[in-house]
KENUGU-404233 format. One record per residue: x, y, z of N, C-alpha, C in turn; chain; residue number from 1; residue in three letters. Coordinates in Angstrom, 1 decimal. Example, Ala and Ser with C-alpha at 12.3 -4.5 7.8 and 13.67 -1.06 7.14 Angstrom:
# residues 2
n_x n_y n_z ca_x ca_y ca_z c_x c_y c_z mol seq type
13.2 -5.7 7.8 12.3 -4.5 7.8 13.2 -3.3 7.8 A 1 ALA;
12.8 -2.2 7.1 13.7 -1.1 7.1 12.9 0.0 7.9 A 2 SER;
END
This chain:
# residues 265
n_x n_y n_z ca_x ca_y ca_z c_x c_y c_z mol seq type
-101.7 11.5 6.2 -102.9 11.2 7.0 -102.8 9.8 7.6 A 1 UNK;
-101.8 9.0 7.1 -101.7 7.6 7.6 -100.5 7.4 8.5 A 2 UNK;
-100.3 6.2 9.0 -99.2 5.9 9.9 -98.1 5.2 9.1 A 3 UNK;
-98.1 5.3 7.8 -97.1 4.6 7.0 -95.6 5.0 7.4 A 4 UNK;
-94.7 4.1 7.3 -93.3 4.4 7.7 -92.5 5.3 6.7 A 5 UNK;
-92.8 5.1 5.3 -91.9 5.8 4.4 -91.9 7.3 4.4 A 6 UNK;
-93.0 8.0 4.9 -92.8 9.5 5.0 -91.7 9.9 5.9 A 7 UNK;
-91.4 9.1 7.0 -90.2 9.5 7.8 -88.9 9.4 7.1 A 8 UNK;
-88.8 8.3 6.2 -87.6 8.2 5.4 -87.5 9.3 4.3 A 9 UNK;
-88.7 9.7 3.8 -88.7 10.8 2.8 -88.3 12.1 3.5 A 10 UNK;
-88.7 12.4 4.7 -88.3 13.6 5.4 -86.8 13.6 5.6 A 11 UNK;
-86.2 12.4 5.9 -84.8 12.3 6.1 -84.1 12.6 4.8 A 12 UNK;
-84.6 12.1 3.7 -84.0 12.3 2.4 -84.0 13.8 2.0 A 13 UNK;
-85.1 14.5 2.2 -85.1 15.9 2.0 -84.2 16.7 2.9 A 14 UNK;
-84.1 16.3 4.1 -83.2 17.0 5.1 -81.8 16.8 4.7 A 15 UNK;
-81.4 15.6 4.2 -80.0 15.3 3.8 -79.5 16.2 2.6 A 16 UNK;
-80.4 16.7 1.8 -80.0 17.5 0.7 -80.2 19.0 1.0 A 17 UNK;
-80.5 19.3 2.3 -80.5 20.7 2.7 -81.8 21.4 2.9 A 18 UNK;
-82.9 20.6 2.6 -84.2 21.2 2.8 -84.6 21.4 4.3 A 19 UNK;
-85.3 22.4 4.6 -85.9 22.6 5.9 -87.3 21.9 5.9 A 20 UNK;
-87.4 20.9 6.6 -88.6 20.0 6.6 -89.5 20.3 7.8 A 21 UNK;
-90.8 20.5 7.5 -91.8 20.4 8.6 -92.8 19.3 8.3 A 22 UNK;
-93.4 18.8 9.3 -94.3 17.6 9.1 -95.6 17.8 9.7 A 23 UNK;
-96.7 17.3 9.0 -98.0 17.3 9.5 -98.4 15.8 9.5 A 24 UNK;
-98.6 15.2 10.6 -98.8 13.8 10.7 -99.6 13.4 12.0 A 25 UNK;
-100.2 12.2 12.0 -100.9 11.8 13.3 -99.8 11.5 14.3 A 26 UNK;
-100.2 11.7 15.6 -99.2 11.6 16.7 -98.6 10.2 16.8 A 27 UNK;
-99.3 9.2 16.3 -98.8 7.8 16.4 -97.9 7.4 15.3 A 28 UNK;
-97.8 8.2 14.3 -97.0 7.9 13.1 -95.5 8.0 13.3 A 29 UNK;
-94.8 7.3 12.5 -93.3 7.3 12.6 -92.8 8.7 12.2 A 30 UNK;
-93.5 9.4 11.2 -93.1 10.7 10.8 -93.2 11.7 12.0 A 31 UNK;
-94.2 11.5 12.9 -94.4 12.4 14.0 -93.3 12.2 15.0 A 32 UNK;
-92.6 11.1 15.0 -91.6 10.7 15.9 -90.2 10.9 15.3 A 33 UNK;
-90.1 11.3 14.0 -88.9 11.4 13.3 -88.1 12.6 13.8 A 34 UNK;
-86.8 12.5 13.8 -85.9 13.6 14.2 -85.6 14.6 13.1 A 35 UNK;
-86.0 14.3 11.9 -85.7 15.1 10.7 -86.5 16.4 10.6 A 36 UNK;
-87.8 16.4 10.8 -88.5 17.7 10.7 -88.1 18.7 11.8 A 37 UNK;
-87.9 19.9 11.4 -87.6 21.0 12.3 -88.8 21.3 13.2 A 38 UNK;
-90.0 21.0 12.7 -91.3 21.3 13.4 -92.3 20.3 13.0 A 39 UNK;
-93.1 19.9 14.1 -94.1 18.9 13.8 -95.5 19.6 14.1 A 40 UNK;
-96.4 19.3 13.2 -97.8 19.8 13.3 -98.7 18.6 13.5 A 41 UNK;
-99.6 18.6 14.4 -100.4 17.5 14.7 -101.6 17.4 13.7 A 42 UNK;
-101.8 16.2 13.1 -102.9 15.9 12.2 -104.0 15.2 12.9 A 43 UNK;
-105.2 15.7 12.7 -106.4 15.0 13.3 -107.4 14.6 12.2 A 44 UNK;
-107.8 13.4 12.3 -108.8 12.9 11.3 -110.1 13.6 11.4 A 45 UNK;
-110.4 14.2 12.6 -111.7 14.9 12.8 -111.7 16.3 12.2 A 46 UNK;
-110.5 16.9 12.1 -110.4 18.2 11.5 -109.2 18.4 10.6 A 47 UNK;
-109.2 17.5 9.5 -108.0 17.5 8.7 -107.7 18.8 7.9 A 48 UNK;
-108.8 19.4 7.4 -108.7 20.6 6.6 -108.1 21.8 7.5 A 49 UNK;
-108.6 21.9 8.7 -108.1 22.9 9.7 -106.7 22.7 10.0 A 50 UNK;
-106.3 21.4 10.3 -104.9 21.1 10.6 -104.0 21.5 9.4 A 51 UNK;
-104.4 21.1 8.2 -103.6 21.4 7.0 -103.5 22.9 6.8 A 52 UNK;
-104.6 23.6 6.9 -104.6 25.1 6.7 -103.6 25.8 7.7 A 53 UNK;
-103.7 25.3 9.0 -102.9 25.9 10.0 -101.4 25.6 9.8 A 54 UNK;
-101.1 24.4 9.3 -99.7 24.0 9.1 -99.1 24.8 7.9 A 55 UNK;
-99.9 25.0 6.9 -99.5 25.8 5.7 -99.2 27.3 6.1 A 56 UNK;
-100.2 27.8 6.9 -100.0 29.2 7.4 -98.8 29.4 8.2 A 57 UNK;
-98.5 28.4 9.1 -97.4 28.5 10.0 -96.0 28.2 9.3 A 58 UNK;
-96.0 27.2 8.4 -94.8 26.8 7.8 -94.4 27.6 6.5 A 59 UNK;
-95.4 28.1 5.8 -95.2 28.8 4.5 -94.3 28.0 3.6 A 60 UNK;
-94.7 26.8 3.2 -93.8 26.0 2.5 -93.6 26.4 1.0 A 61 UNK;
-92.5 26.0 0.5 -92.2 26.2 -1.0 -92.8 25.0 -1.7 A 62 UNK;
-92.9 23.8 -1.0 -93.4 22.6 -1.6 -94.1 21.8 -0.6 A 63 UNK;
-95.3 21.4 -0.9 -96.1 20.5 0.0 -96.1 19.1 -0.7 A 64 UNK;
-95.7 18.1 0.1 -95.5 16.7 -0.4 -96.6 15.8 0.3 A 65 UNK;
-97.7 15.6 -0.3 -98.7 14.6 0.3 -98.1 13.2 0.2 A 66 UNK;
-98.2 12.5 1.3 -97.6 11.1 1.3 -98.6 10.0 1.2 A 67 UNK;
-99.8 10.3 0.9 -100.8 9.3 0.6 -102.0 10.0 -0.2 A 68 UNK;
-102.9 9.2 -0.8 -103.9 9.7 -1.7 -104.9 10.7 -1.0 A 69 UNK;
-105.2 10.3 0.3 -106.1 11.2 1.0 -105.5 12.6 1.3 A 70 UNK;
-104.2 12.5 1.7 -103.5 13.8 1.9 -103.4 14.6 0.6 A 71 UNK;
-103.2 14.0 -0.5 -103.2 14.7 -1.8 -104.6 15.4 -2.1 A 72 UNK;
-105.7 14.6 -1.8 -107.0 15.2 -2.0 -107.2 16.4 -1.0 A 73 UNK;
-106.8 16.3 0.2 -107.0 17.4 1.1 -106.2 18.6 0.7 A 74 UNK;
-105.0 18.4 0.2 -104.2 19.5 -0.3 -104.9 20.2 -1.4 A 75 UNK;
-105.4 19.5 -2.3 -106.1 20.0 -3.5 -107.3 20.9 -3.0 A 76 UNK;
-108.1 20.3 -2.0 -109.3 21.0 -1.6 -108.9 22.3 -0.8 A 77 UNK;
-107.9 22.3 0.0 -107.5 23.5 0.8 -106.9 24.5 -0.2 A 78 UNK;
-106.3 24.1 -1.3 -105.7 25.0 -2.2 -106.8 25.5 -3.2 A 79 UNK;
-108.0 25.0 -3.1 -109.0 25.4 -4.0 -108.9 24.8 -5.4 A 80 UNK;
-108.2 23.7 -5.6 -108.0 23.1 -6.9 -109.1 22.1 -7.2 A 81 UNK;
-109.5 21.9 -8.4 -110.5 20.9 -8.7 -110.0 19.5 -8.4 A 82 UNK;
-110.9 18.6 -7.9 -110.5 17.2 -7.7 -110.5 16.4 -9.0 A 83 UNK;
-109.4 15.9 -9.4 -109.3 15.2 -10.7 -109.7 13.7 -10.5 A 84 UNK;
-110.7 13.3 -11.2 -111.1 11.9 -11.2 -110.3 11.0 -12.1 A 85 UNK;
-110.5 9.7 -12.0 -109.7 8.8 -12.8 -109.8 9.0 -14.3 A 86 UNK;
-111.1 9.2 -14.8 -111.3 9.4 -16.2 -110.7 10.7 -16.7 A 87 UNK;
-110.9 11.8 -15.9 -110.3 13.1 -16.2 -108.8 12.9 -16.4 A 88 UNK;
-108.2 12.2 -15.5 -106.7 12.0 -15.6 -106.3 11.2 -16.8 A 89 UNK;
-107.0 10.1 -17.0 -106.7 9.2 -18.1 -106.9 9.8 -19.5 A 90 UNK;
-108.0 10.6 -19.6 -108.2 11.3 -20.8 -107.1 12.3 -21.2 A 91 UNK;
-106.7 13.1 -20.2 -105.6 14.1 -20.5 -104.3 13.4 -20.7 A 92 UNK;
-104.1 12.3 -19.9 -102.8 11.5 -20.1 -102.7 10.9 -21.5 A 93 UNK;
-103.9 10.4 -22.0 -103.9 9.8 -23.3 -103.7 10.9 -24.4 A 94 UNK;
-104.3 12.1 -24.2 -104.0 13.2 -25.2 -102.6 13.6 -25.2 A 95 UNK;
-101.9 13.4 -24.1 -100.5 13.7 -24.0 -99.6 12.6 -24.6 A 96 UNK;
-100.2 11.5 -24.9 -99.4 10.4 -25.5 -99.1 9.2 -24.6 A 97 UNK;
-99.6 9.2 -23.4 -99.4 8.0 -22.5 -100.3 6.9 -23.0 A 98 UNK;
-99.8 5.6 -22.8 -100.5 4.4 -23.3 -101.6 4.0 -22.3 A 99 UNK;
-102.8 4.5 -22.6 -103.9 4.4 -21.7 -104.9 3.3 -22.2 A 100 UNK;
-105.4 2.4 -21.3 -106.4 1.4 -21.7 -107.7 2.1 -21.8 A 101 UNK;
-108.6 1.7 -22.7 -109.9 2.3 -23.0 -110.8 2.2 -21.7 A 102 UNK;
-111.4 3.4 -21.4 -112.2 3.5 -20.2 -113.4 4.4 -20.5 A 103 UNK;
-114.4 4.2 -19.6 -115.6 5.1 -19.7 -116.3 5.1 -18.4 A 104 UNK;
-117.0 6.2 -18.1 -117.8 6.3 -16.9 -119.0 5.5 -16.9 A 105 UNK;
-119.4 4.9 -15.8 -120.6 4.1 -15.7 -121.6 5.0 -14.9 A 106 UNK;
-122.5 5.7 -15.6 -123.5 6.6 -14.9 -124.8 5.8 -14.6 A 107 UNK;
-124.7 4.9 -13.6 -125.8 4.2 -13.2 -125.7 2.7 -13.8 A 108 UNK;
-126.4 1.8 -13.0 -126.4 0.4 -13.4 -126.9 0.1 -14.8 A 109 UNK;
-127.8 1.0 -15.2 -128.4 0.7 -16.6 -127.4 0.8 -17.7 A 110 UNK;
-126.3 1.5 -17.4 -125.3 1.7 -18.5 -124.2 0.6 -18.4 A 111 UNK;
-124.3 -0.2 -17.4 -123.3 -1.3 -17.3 -123.3 -2.3 -18.4 A 112 UNK;
-124.4 -2.7 -18.9 -124.5 -3.6 -20.0 -123.9 -3.1 -21.3 A 113 UNK;
-124.1 -1.8 -21.5 -123.5 -1.2 -22.7 -122.0 -1.1 -22.6 A 114 UNK;
-121.5 -0.9 -21.4 -120.0 -0.8 -21.2 -119.4 -2.2 -21.4 A 115 UNK;
-120.1 -3.2 -20.9 -119.6 -4.6 -21.1 -119.6 -4.9 -22.6 A 116 UNK;
-120.6 -4.5 -23.4 -120.6 -4.7 -24.8 -119.4 -4.1 -25.5 A 117 UNK;
-119.1 -2.9 -25.1 -118.0 -2.1 -25.7 -116.6 -2.5 -25.2 A 118 UNK;
-116.5 -2.8 -23.9 -115.1 -3.1 -23.4 -114.9 -4.5 -23.2 A 119 UNK;
-115.9 -5.4 -23.1 -115.7 -6.8 -23.0 -115.6 -7.3 -21.6 A 120 UNK;
-115.5 -8.6 -21.4 -115.2 -9.2 -20.1 -113.9 -10.0 -20.2 A 121 UNK;
-113.2 -10.1 -19.1 -113.4 -9.5 -17.8 -113.4 -7.9 -17.9 A 122 UNK;
-114.0 -7.3 -16.9 -114.2 -5.8 -16.9 -113.6 -5.3 -15.6 A 123 UNK;
-112.8 -4.2 -15.6 -112.3 -3.6 -14.4 -113.1 -2.4 -14.0 A 124 UNK;
-113.6 -2.4 -12.8 -114.4 -1.3 -12.3 -113.6 -0.6 -11.2 A 125 UNK;
-113.7 0.7 -11.3 -112.8 1.6 -10.4 -113.6 2.7 -9.8 A 126 UNK;
-113.4 2.9 -8.6 -114.1 4.0 -7.8 -113.1 5.2 -7.7 A 127 UNK;
-113.6 6.4 -8.0 -112.8 7.6 -7.9 -112.4 7.8 -6.4 A 128 UNK;
-111.2 8.4 -6.3 -110.7 8.9 -5.0 -110.5 7.7 -4.0 A 129 UNK;
-110.2 6.5 -4.5 -109.8 5.4 -3.7 -108.4 5.0 -4.0 A 130 UNK;
-107.8 4.2 -3.1 -106.4 3.9 -3.2 -106.1 2.5 -2.6 A 131 UNK;
-104.9 2.1 -2.8 -104.5 0.8 -2.2 -105.3 -0.4 -2.7 A 132 UNK;
-105.9 -0.3 -3.9 -106.6 -1.4 -4.4 -108.0 -1.5 -3.9 A 133 UNK;
-108.4 -0.7 -2.9 -109.7 -0.9 -2.2 -110.9 -0.6 -3.2 A 134 UNK;
-110.7 0.3 -4.1 -111.7 0.8 -5.0 -111.6 0.2 -6.4 A 135 UNK;
-110.9 -0.9 -6.6 -110.7 -1.6 -7.9 -111.2 -3.0 -7.8 A 136 UNK;
-112.1 -3.4 -8.7 -112.6 -4.8 -8.7 -112.6 -5.3 -10.2 A 137 UNK;
-112.3 -6.6 -10.3 -112.2 -7.2 -11.6 -113.4 -8.2 -11.7 A 138 UNK;
-114.3 -8.0 -12.7 -115.4 -8.8 -12.9 -115.3 -9.7 -14.1 A 139 UNK;
-115.4 -11.0 -13.9 -115.3 -12.0 -15.0 -116.6 -12.3 -15.7 A 140 UNK;
-117.7 -11.9 -15.1 -119.0 -12.2 -15.7 -119.9 -11.0 -15.5 A 141 UNK;
-121.1 -11.0 -16.2 -122.1 -9.9 -16.1 -122.6 -9.9 -14.6 A 142 UNK;
-122.8 -11.0 -14.0 -123.3 -11.1 -12.6 -122.2 -10.5 -11.7 A 143 UNK;
-121.0 -10.8 -11.9 -119.9 -10.2 -11.1 -119.8 -8.7 -11.3 A 144 UNK;
-120.0 -8.2 -12.5 -119.9 -6.8 -12.8 -121.0 -6.0 -12.1 A 145 UNK;
-122.2 -6.6 -12.1 -123.4 -5.9 -11.4 -123.1 -5.9 -9.9 A 146 UNK;
-122.6 -7.0 -9.3 -122.3 -7.1 -7.9 -121.2 -6.1 -7.5 A 147 UNK;
-120.2 -6.0 -8.4 -119.1 -5.1 -8.1 -119.5 -3.7 -8.2 A 148 UNK;
-120.3 -3.3 -9.2 -120.9 -2.0 -9.3 -121.7 -1.6 -8.1 A 149 UNK;
-122.5 -2.5 -7.6 -123.3 -2.2 -6.5 -122.5 -2.0 -5.2 A 150 UNK;
-121.5 -2.8 -5.1 -120.6 -2.7 -3.9 -119.8 -1.4 -3.9 A 151 UNK;
-119.3 -1.0 -5.0 -118.5 0.2 -5.1 -119.4 1.4 -4.9 A 152 UNK;
-120.7 1.3 -5.3 -121.7 2.4 -5.1 -122.1 2.6 -3.7 A 153 UNK;
-121.9 1.6 -2.8 -122.3 1.7 -1.4 -121.3 2.4 -0.5 A 154 UNK;
-120.9 3.6 -0.9 -119.9 4.3 -0.1 -120.6 5.3 0.8 A 155 UNK;
-121.2 4.8 1.8 -122.0 5.7 2.7 -121.1 6.2 3.9 A 156 UNK;
-121.5 7.3 4.5 -120.9 7.8 5.6 -120.9 6.9 6.8 A 157 UNK;
-122.1 6.2 6.9 -122.2 5.3 8.0 -121.2 4.1 7.9 A 158 UNK;
-121.0 3.6 6.7 -120.1 2.5 6.5 -118.7 2.9 6.8 A 159 UNK;
-118.3 4.1 6.4 -116.9 4.6 6.7 -116.7 4.8 8.2 A 160 UNK;
-117.7 5.3 8.9 -117.6 5.4 10.3 -117.5 4.1 11.0 A 161 UNK;
-118.2 3.1 10.5 -118.2 1.7 11.0 -116.8 1.2 10.8 A 162 UNK;
-116.2 1.4 9.6 -114.8 0.9 9.3 -113.8 1.5 10.3 A 163 UNK;
-114.0 2.9 10.6 -113.1 3.5 11.5 -113.2 2.9 12.9 A 164 UNK;
-114.4 2.7 13.4 -114.7 2.1 14.7 -114.1 0.7 14.8 A 165 UNK;
-114.1 0.0 13.7 -113.6 -1.4 13.6 -112.1 -1.4 13.6 A 166 UNK;
-111.4 -0.3 13.6 -110.0 -0.2 13.5 -109.4 -0.4 12.2 A 167 UNK;
-110.2 -0.1 11.1 -109.6 -0.3 9.7 -108.8 0.9 9.4 A 168 UNK;
-108.8 2.0 10.1 -108.0 3.2 9.8 -108.8 4.5 10.1 A 169 UNK;
-108.1 5.4 10.7 -108.7 6.7 11.0 -109.1 7.5 9.7 A 170 UNK;
-108.5 7.1 8.6 -108.8 7.9 7.3 -110.2 7.7 6.9 A 171 UNK;
-110.9 6.5 7.3 -112.3 6.3 7.0 -113.2 7.4 7.7 A 172 UNK;
-112.7 7.8 8.9 -113.5 8.9 9.6 -113.4 10.2 8.8 A 173 UNK;
-112.3 10.5 8.2 -112.1 11.7 7.4 -113.0 11.6 6.2 A 174 UNK;
-113.1 10.4 5.6 -113.9 10.2 4.4 -115.4 10.3 4.7 A 175 UNK;
-115.8 9.9 6.0 -117.1 10.1 6.4 -117.5 11.6 6.6 A 176 UNK;
-116.6 12.3 7.2 -116.8 13.7 7.5 -116.7 14.6 6.2 A 177 UNK;
-115.8 14.2 5.3 -115.6 15.0 4.1 -115.7 14.1 2.8 A 178 UNK;
-117.0 13.7 2.6 -117.2 12.8 1.4 -117.0 13.5 0.1 A 179 UNK;
-116.7 12.7 -0.9 -116.7 13.2 -2.3 -117.6 12.3 -3.2 A 180 UNK;
-117.9 12.8 -4.3 -118.8 12.1 -5.2 -118.2 10.8 -5.7 A 181 UNK;
-118.9 9.7 -5.5 -118.4 8.3 -5.8 -118.7 8.0 -7.3 A 182 UNK;
-117.8 8.5 -8.2 -117.9 8.2 -9.6 -117.3 6.8 -9.8 A 183 UNK;
-117.9 6.0 -10.7 -117.4 4.7 -11.0 -117.1 4.7 -12.5 A 184 UNK;
-115.9 4.1 -12.8 -115.6 4.0 -14.2 -115.3 2.5 -14.5 A 185 UNK;
-115.4 2.2 -15.8 -115.1 0.8 -16.3 -113.9 0.9 -17.2 A 186 UNK;
-113.0 -0.1 -17.2 -111.8 0.0 -18.0 -111.6 -1.4 -18.7 A 187 UNK;
-111.2 -1.4 -19.9 -110.9 -2.6 -20.6 -109.8 -3.4 -19.9 A 188 UNK;
-110.1 -4.7 -19.6 -109.2 -5.6 -18.9 -108.0 -6.0 -19.8 A 189 UNK;
-106.8 -5.8 -19.3 -105.6 -6.3 -20.0 -104.9 -7.3 -19.2 A 190 UNK;
-104.8 -8.5 -19.8 -104.1 -9.6 -19.1 -102.6 -9.4 -19.1 A 191 UNK;
-102.0 -9.5 -17.9 -100.5 -9.3 -17.8 -100.1 -9.2 -16.4 A 192 UNK;
-98.9 -8.6 -16.2 -98.4 -8.4 -14.9 -98.3 -6.9 -14.6 A 193 UNK;
-98.3 -6.5 -13.3 -98.3 -5.1 -12.9 -96.9 -4.5 -13.1 A 194 UNK;
-96.9 -3.2 -13.3 -95.6 -2.4 -13.3 -95.9 -1.0 -12.7 A 195 UNK;
-94.9 -0.3 -12.3 -95.2 0.9 -11.6 -94.0 1.9 -11.8 A 196 UNK;
-94.2 3.2 -11.7 -93.2 4.2 -11.8 -93.2 5.1 -10.6 A 197 UNK;
-92.1 5.6 -10.1 -92.0 6.6 -9.1 -91.2 7.8 -9.7 A 198 UNK;
-91.8 9.0 -9.7 -91.2 10.1 -10.5 -91.1 11.4 -9.6 A 199 UNK;
-90.0 12.1 -9.8 -89.8 13.4 -9.2 -89.8 14.4 -10.3 A 200 UNK;
-90.5 15.5 -10.2 -90.6 16.5 -11.3 -90.7 17.9 -10.7 A 201 UNK;
-90.4 18.9 -11.6 -90.4 20.3 -11.2 -90.9 21.1 -12.4 A 202 UNK;
-92.0 21.8 -12.2 -92.6 22.6 -13.2 -92.7 21.9 -14.5 A 203 UNK;
-93.3 20.7 -14.5 -93.6 20.0 -15.7 -92.4 19.2 -16.3 A 204 UNK;
-91.3 19.2 -15.7 -90.1 18.5 -16.2 -89.7 17.4 -15.2 A 205 UNK;
-89.5 16.2 -15.7 -89.0 15.1 -14.9 -87.5 15.3 -14.5 A 206 UNK;
-87.2 15.2 -13.2 -85.8 15.4 -12.8 -85.2 14.1 -12.4 A 207 UNK;
-86.1 13.1 -12.1 -85.6 11.7 -11.7 -86.8 10.8 -11.8 A 208 UNK;
-86.5 9.5 -12.1 -87.6 8.6 -12.2 -87.0 7.2 -12.1 A 209 UNK;
-87.8 6.3 -11.4 -87.5 4.9 -11.3 -88.7 4.1 -11.8 A 210 UNK;
-88.5 3.0 -12.6 -89.5 2.2 -13.2 -89.3 0.8 -12.7 A 211 UNK;
-90.4 0.1 -12.4 -90.3 -1.2 -11.8 -91.4 -2.2 -12.4 A 212 UNK;
-91.0 -3.5 -12.5 -92.0 -4.5 -12.7 -92.3 -5.1 -11.3 A 213 UNK;
-93.6 -5.4 -11.1 -94.0 -5.9 -9.8 -93.9 -7.4 -9.8 A 214 UNK;
-93.1 -8.0 -8.9 -92.9 -9.4 -8.8 -93.9 -10.1 -7.9 A 215 UNK;
-94.3 -9.4 -6.8 -95.2 -10.0 -5.8 -96.1 -8.9 -5.3 A 216 UNK;
-97.4 -9.2 -5.2 -98.4 -8.4 -4.5 -99.4 -9.3 -3.9 A 217 UNK;
-100.1 -8.9 -2.8 -101.0 -9.8 -2.1 -102.2 -10.2 -3.0 A 218 UNK;
-102.8 -9.3 -3.7 -103.8 -9.6 -4.7 -103.5 -8.9 -6.0 A 219 UNK;
-104.3 -9.2 -7.1 -104.0 -8.5 -8.4 -104.2 -7.0 -8.3 A 220 UNK;
-104.9 -6.5 -7.3 -105.2 -5.1 -7.3 -104.5 -4.3 -6.1 A 221 UNK;
-103.8 -5.1 -5.3 -103.2 -4.5 -4.1 -101.8 -3.9 -4.4 A 222 UNK;
-101.2 -3.1 -3.5 -99.9 -2.5 -3.8 -98.8 -3.6 -3.8 A 223 UNK;
-97.7 -3.2 -4.5 -96.6 -4.2 -4.7 -95.9 -4.4 -3.4 A 224 UNK;
-95.4 -5.6 -3.2 -94.5 -5.8 -2.0 -93.1 -6.2 -2.4 A 225 UNK;
-93.0 -6.7 -3.7 -91.6 -7.0 -4.2 -91.6 -6.5 -5.6 A 226 UNK;
-90.6 -5.6 -5.9 -90.4 -5.0 -7.3 -89.0 -5.2 -7.8 A 227 UNK;
-88.9 -5.1 -9.1 -87.6 -5.2 -9.8 -87.5 -4.0 -10.7 A 228 UNK;
-86.3 -3.4 -10.7 -86.1 -2.2 -11.6 -86.2 -2.6 -13.0 A 229 UNK;
-86.8 -1.8 -13.8 -87.1 -2.1 -15.2 -86.6 -0.9 -16.1 A 230 UNK;
-85.8 -1.2 -17.1 -85.3 -0.1 -18.0 -86.4 -0.1 -19.2 A 231 UNK;
-87.5 0.5 -18.8 -88.6 0.6 -19.8 -88.8 2.0 -20.4 A 232 UNK;
-88.5 2.0 -21.7 -88.6 3.3 -22.4 -90.0 3.9 -22.5 A 233 UNK;
-91.0 2.9 -22.5 -92.4 3.4 -22.6 -92.8 4.0 -21.3 A 234 UNK;
-92.5 3.5 -20.2 -92.8 4.1 -18.9 -92.1 5.4 -18.7 A 235 UNK;
-90.9 5.5 -19.1 -90.1 6.7 -19.0 -90.7 7.8 -19.8 A 236 UNK;
-91.1 7.5 -21.1 -91.8 8.4 -21.9 -93.1 8.9 -21.4 A 237 UNK;
-93.9 7.9 -20.8 -95.2 8.3 -20.3 -95.0 9.3 -19.1 A 238 UNK;
-94.0 9.0 -18.3 -93.8 9.9 -17.1 -93.5 11.4 -17.6 A 239 UNK;
-92.7 11.5 -18.6 -92.3 12.8 -19.2 -93.6 13.5 -19.8 A 240 UNK;
-94.4 12.7 -20.5 -95.7 13.2 -21.1 -96.6 13.7 -20.0 A 241 UNK;
-96.8 12.9 -19.0 -97.8 13.2 -17.9 -97.3 14.4 -17.1 A 242 UNK;
-96.0 14.5 -16.8 -95.5 15.6 -16.0 -95.7 16.9 -16.8 A 243 UNK;
-95.5 16.9 -18.1 -95.6 18.1 -19.0 -97.1 18.5 -19.1 A 244 UNK;
-97.9 17.5 -19.3 -99.4 17.8 -19.5 -100.0 18.4 -18.3 A 245 UNK;
-99.6 18.0 -17.1 -100.2 18.5 -15.9 -99.4 19.6 -15.2 A 246 UNK;
-98.2 19.9 -15.8 -97.3 20.9 -15.2 -97.0 20.5 -13.8 A 247 UNK;
-96.6 19.3 -13.5 -96.4 18.8 -12.2 -95.1 19.2 -11.5 A 248 UNK;
-95.2 19.5 -10.2 -94.1 19.7 -9.3 -94.2 18.7 -8.1 A 249 UNK;
-93.2 18.0 -7.8 -93.2 17.1 -6.6 -93.0 15.7 -7.0 A 250 UNK;
-93.7 14.8 -6.3 -93.5 13.4 -6.5 -94.9 12.8 -6.9 A 251 UNK;
-94.8 11.8 -7.9 -96.0 11.2 -8.3 -95.7 9.8 -8.8 A 252 UNK;
-96.7 8.9 -8.9 -96.5 7.6 -9.4 -97.5 7.2 -10.5 A 253 UNK;
-97.1 6.3 -11.3 -98.0 5.8 -12.4 -98.0 4.2 -12.3 A 254 UNK;
-99.2 3.7 -12.4 -99.3 2.2 -12.4 -99.7 1.7 -13.8 A 255 UNK;
-99.2 0.5 -14.1 -99.4 -0.1 -15.5 -99.7 -1.6 -15.4 A 256 UNK;
-100.2 -2.1 -16.5 -100.2 -3.6 -16.7 -99.3 -3.8 -17.9 A 257 UNK;
-98.4 -4.7 -17.8 -97.5 -5.1 -18.9 -98.1 -6.4 -19.6 A 258 UNK;
-98.5 -6.3 -20.8 -99.2 -7.4 -21.5 -98.2 -8.5 -22.0 A 259 UNK;
-98.7 -9.5 -22.6 -97.9 -10.6 -23.0 -96.8 -10.2 -24.0 A 260 UNK;
-97.0 -9.2 -24.8 -96.1 -8.7 -25.8 -95.0 -7.8 -25.2 A 261 UNK;
-95.2 -7.5 -23.9 -94.2 -6.6 -23.2 -94.6 -5.1 -23.2 A 262 UNK;
-95.7 -4.8 -23.9 -96.2 -3.4 -23.9 -96.8 -3.0 -22.6 A 263 UNK;
-96.7 -1.8 -22.1 -97.4 -1.3 -20.9 -98.6 -0.5 -21.2 A 264 UNK;
-99.6 -0.5 -20.3 -100.8 0.2 -20.5 -101.2 0.8 -19.1 A 265 UNK;
END
């Protein structure tokens, strides 16, 4: 659903190993201009569900690869699968043995004080179905926590339309037309540096994975821009546990904080 360049590279990688690739992408994207897909389907932010349904019917794919979080959400909705929130995912990941930081849902501002008492300050507030760091805020004080909670709760259709008109991205138009419940969760803050994993799996088994420590990012919550490969057994084990617990097929990623002792969460 975005104009990011890596989906074109991904299409080339699949084509090189013999896959027959079809692409659903905006006309302006690099993927839409790539020579690797055998067929291109036009993606529209105004009718994303229809575009996706038509592409699936025409292509009859063995594997659908969403290349961004909004695309993943649309695939789940078209397939009739439940939308998994952050807490739902973290709870099941923890049960599977992944190293998860303590989290809880904030059901209204009145519950924020209790969450601060249990989880402490600084506090990390997260908005479901957000990505790229846009829905994550770190509050160092009670005042900042209240301000962050209110800001994350103002996810109106009008605001998303305004963002789209301001050129922030056509995906905001999709979010305005197809809104989802704005659940906010709080997570215990862990001081450290970011780390991340990229994983390929099939029917619950990991077939390949890369793990990285983040060297540079624009802000503490934004995507990494410089990474270094890490031989981290904890991240490798977590990837195996999560893939098995959710019976995953395809590509997915996991984000971590590595604390002062070297442990990841």
